C-alpha positions as CSV (number, residue, x, y, z in Angstrom):
1,M,70.7,13.1,79.1
2,G,71.5,12.7,75.4
3,D,72.9,9.8,73.4
4,S,76.1,8.4,74.7
5,I,79.2,7.5,72.6
6,P,78.9,3.9,71.8
7,E,81.5,1.7,73.5
8,S,82.8,0.5,70.2
9,E,83.6,4.2,69.2
10,T,85.1,5.2,72.5
11,A,88.9,5.1,72.7
12,Q,89.8,2.4,75.3
13,P,92.0,4.0,78.0
14,G,93.5,0.8,79.1
15,A,92.7,-2.4,80.9
16,R,91.1,-2.2,84.3
17,E,93.4,-2.7,87.2
18,E,90.9,-5.2,88.6
19,E,88.1,-6.9,86.8
20,T,85.7,-5.7,89.6
21,D,86.7,-2.0,89.4
22,M,84.8,0.6,87.5
23,K,87.1,2.9,85.5
24,V,86.7,6.6,85.0
25,T,89.0,8.1,82.3
26,Y,89.0,11.8,81.9
27,W,90.8,14.2,79.5
28,S,92.0,17.4,81.2
29,D,94.5,20.3,81.0
30,Y,96.0,21.9,84.1
31,A,95.2,25.3,82.6
32,C,91.5,24.5,82.5
33,P,89.5,25.8,85.4
34,Y,86.5,23.6,84.8
35,C,88.9,20.6,84.8
36,Y,90.0,21.3,88.3
37,I,86.4,21.9,89.5
38,G,85.2,18.8,87.5
39,E,87.9,16.6,89.0
40,T,87.0,17.7,92.4
41,R,83.3,17.1,91.8
42,L,84.1,13.6,90.5
43,K,85.9,12.7,93.7
44,R,83.0,14.0,95.7
45,A,80.6,12.0,93.6
46,I,82.6,8.8,94.1
47,A,82.7,9.4,97.8
48,S,79.0,10.2,98.0
49,L,78.3,6.7,96.7
50,G,80.9,5.0,98.9
51,L,82.7,3.8,95.8
52,E,86.2,4.9,96.7
53,D,87.5,1.4,96.7
54,D,85.6,0.4,93.6
55,V,86.5,3.1,91.1
56,V,89.8,3.6,89.2
57,V,90.3,7.2,87.9
58,E,92.8,7.9,85.1
59,M,93.6,11.4,83.9
60,R,94.6,11.8,80.2
61,A,96.2,14.8,78.6
62,F,94.5,17.4,76.5
63,E,96.4,20.7,76.0
64,L,94.2,23.6,75.4
65,N,97.0,25.5,73.8
66,P,99.9,23.3,72.6
67,D,101.6,26.4,71.2
68,A,101.5,28.4,74.5
69,P,104.8,30.1,75.2
70,R,107.0,28.9,78.0
71,E,107.2,32.4,79.4
72,V,104.3,34.4,80.9
73,V,103.3,37.0,78.3
74,G,100.6,38.9,80.2
75,P,98.1,38.8,83.1
76,T,95.1,36.4,82.8
77,L,92.7,39.4,83.0
78,D,94.0,40.9,79.9
79,R,94.2,37.6,78.0
80,F,90.7,36.7,79.0
81,A,89.3,40.0,78.0
82,A,91.0,39.9,74.6
83,K,90.0,36.3,74.0
84,Y,86.3,36.9,74.6
85,G,86.0,40.5,73.4
86,L,85.2,41.8,76.9
87,T,86.0,44.9,78.8
88,R,88.4,44.3,81.7
89,D,85.5,44.8,84.2
90,A,83.4,42.3,82.4
91,A,86.3,39.9,82.1
92,A,87.0,40.2,85.9
93,E,83.4,39.5,86.6
94,R,83.4,36.3,84.5
95,I,86.7,35.2,86.0
96,E,85.4,35.8,89.5
97,G,82.3,33.7,88.7
98,I,84.4,30.8,87.7
99,S,86.6,31.3,90.8
100,R,83.5,31.3,93.0
101,M,82.5,28.0,91.6
102,G,85.9,26.6,92.6
103,R,85.7,28.1,96.1
104,D,82.2,26.5,96.5
105,E,84.1,23.2,96.1
106,G,86.5,24.1,98.9
107,I,89.3,25.2,96.6
108,E,91.1,28.5,97.3
109,F,90.6,29.4,93.6
110,N,92.6,32.3,92.3
111,Y,91.9,32.3,88.5
112,A,92.4,36.0,88.0
113,T,96.1,35.9,88.9
114,T,97.1,32.6,87.2
115,L,100.3,32.7,85.1
116,N,99.5,31.0,81.8
117,T,102.3,29.1,80.0
118,N,102.9,25.9,78.1
119,M,101.7,22.8,80.0
120,L,103.5,20.0,78.0
121,D,106.2,19.3,80.5
122,A,103.6,19.1,83.3
123,H,101.7,16.6,81.3
124,R,104.9,14.6,80.5
125,L,105.7,14.4,84.2
126,T,102.2,13.3,84.8
127,K,102.8,10.4,82.5
128,L,106.0,9.5,84.5
129,A,104.0,9.7,87.7
130,H,101.3,7.3,86.2
131,S,104.0,4.9,85.1
132,L,105.0,4.7,88.8
133,G,101.4,4.4,90.1
134,N,101.5,7.9,91.5
135,T,98.4,10.1,91.2
136,R,99.4,12.7,93.8
137,F,101.3,14.8,91.2
138,E,98.1,15.6,89.4
139,G,96.4,17.4,92.4
140,L,99.6,19.2,93.2
141,C,99.7,20.7,89.6
142,Y,96.1,21.9,89.7
143,E,96.8,23.5,93.1
144,A,100.1,25.0,91.9
145,Y,98.4,26.7,89.0
146,F,95.0,27.8,90.3
147,V,95.7,28.2,94.1
148,K,99.4,29.2,94.2
149,N,99.6,30.8,90.7
150,E,103.0,29.2,89.8
151,V,104.5,29.0,86.4
152,M,103.9,25.5,85.2
153,A,106.5,25.6,82.4
154,D,109.3,26.4,85.0
155,H,111.3,23.3,85.6
156,G,112.2,24.5,89.1
157,V,108.4,24.5,89.9
158,L,107.9,21.1,88.4
159,R,110.9,19.6,90.2
160,R,109.6,20.8,93.5
161,L,106.0,19.4,92.8
162,A,107.5,16.1,91.6
163,A,109.5,15.9,94.8
164,E,106.5,16.7,97.0
165,A,104.6,14.0,95.1
166,G,107.4,11.5,95.8
167,L,108.6,11.0,92.3
168,P,112.3,9.8,91.9
169,G,114.5,12.8,91.2
170,A,116.7,11.0,88.7
171,D,113.6,10.0,86.7
172,V,112.3,13.6,86.8
173,E,115.5,15.0,85.5
174,R,115.7,12.4,82.7
175,V,112.2,13.4,81.5
176,L,112.7,17.1,81.8
177,A,116.0,16.9,79.8
178,S,114.4,15.0,76.9
179,D,111.1,14.7,75.1
180,E,110.2,11.4,76.9
181,Y,106.4,10.9,77.2
182,E,105.5,13.5,74.6
183,D,104.3,10.8,72.3
184,E,102.0,9.5,75.0
185,V,100.6,13.0,75.5
186,R,100.0,13.4,71.8
187,A,98.3,9.9,71.7
188,D,95.9,11.0,74.4
189,E,95.0,14.1,72.4
190,R,94.6,12.0,69.2
191,D,92.4,9.6,71.1
192,A,90.2,12.6,72.3
193,Y,89.9,14.1,68.8
194,A,89.1,10.7,67.3
195,M,86.1,10.5,69.7
196,G,85.0,14.0,68.7
197,V,86.2,15.6,71.9
198,H,87.3,19.3,71.5
199,A,86.7,20.6,75.0
200,V,87.6,19.4,78.5
201,P,87.0,18.0,81.0
202,F,85.6,15.0,79.2
203,F,84.9,11.8,81.3
204,V,84.3,8.3,80.1
205,V,82.8,6.0,82.7
206,D,83.5,2.3,82.3
207,G,83.9,2.8,78.5
208,K,80.2,3.4,77.9
209,Y,78.9,6.4,79.8
210,T,80.2,10.0,79.1
211,I,80.1,13.3,80.9
212,A,81.1,16.1,78.6
213,G,82.1,19.1,80.8
214,C,82.0,20.2,84.4
215,Y,78.7,18.9,85.7
216,P,77.2,19.2,89.1
217,T,78.4,16.6,91.6
218,E,74.8,15.1,91.9
219,E,74.6,14.6,88.2
220,M,78.1,12.9,88.1
221,A,77.1,10.7,90.9
222,R,73.9,9.7,89.0
223,V,76.0,8.6,85.9
224,L,78.5,6.7,88.2
225,E,75.6,5.0,90.0
226,R,74.0,4.1,86.6
227,A,77.3,2.6,85.4
228,H,77.9,0.8,88.6
229,G,74.5,-0.7,88.8
230,E,74.3,-1.4,85.0
231,S,70.5,-1.2,85.3
232,L,69.5,1.8,83.3
233,A,70.0,3.0,79.7
234,E,73.3,4.5,78.7
235,G,73.6,8.3,78.5
236,A,75.7,11.3,78.3
237,A,75.8,14.6,80.2
238,Q,76.9,18.0,78.9
239,G,78.4,20.6,81.2
240,M,80.8,23.5,81.3
241,S,84.1,22.9,79.5
242,C,87.2,24.6,77.9
243,G,88.4,24.1,74.4
244,P,91.2,25.5,72.2
245,E,88.9,28.5,71.4
246,G,88.2,29.1,75.1
247,C,85.9,28.2,78.0
248,A,82.1,28.2,77.8
249,L,81.1,31.3,79.8
């Protein structure tokens, strides 16, 4: 474990819902495979410690590619190979390795056939969901992209996911027809950059412990336990993550 980000230098994600709750804030993008895996491991770490009723988890936005088109421009395999300078066979092997990590967490992970597009509207609707105290929408978005391989810039897809999550249809239509919550998404990203964060997932535990990247469940549990007990020195963990230039392979 290395040096942590001091609490005074960590962007404060908001007041705790209850004074006794521990808060985990994490920056993520729905197009990031390690974010889905890391979020799943976080939940398992919390459950392994029996802290389900003591931890508040808040997702914040971090677009890996804010300029991504709204239309699918090519298969993930070709995009991955070009981005990392790999042959298609080598790219397929790397993608399968990441997918295997997801499947090891119980996710039907289909990274090779994802349909990459712009994620801004999905993040904006996530902000709407949070304003209503709804966290189900997040999980549905991860599943839609990595399991069902849906086009996340498609408003029809987003409407259906929002309805499944229980978001009011009128509110969803209002957001999709405007730029509502875009400022909040950009603010999340500015907060991350101000903290020196350029890759996700990035977790801040109780404003003082950090986990940078997708770390094993046991290591995440160790940081959570440390924060919960407040008995050991502060620290930070470094794991696999994705940034604007790509994912660590």
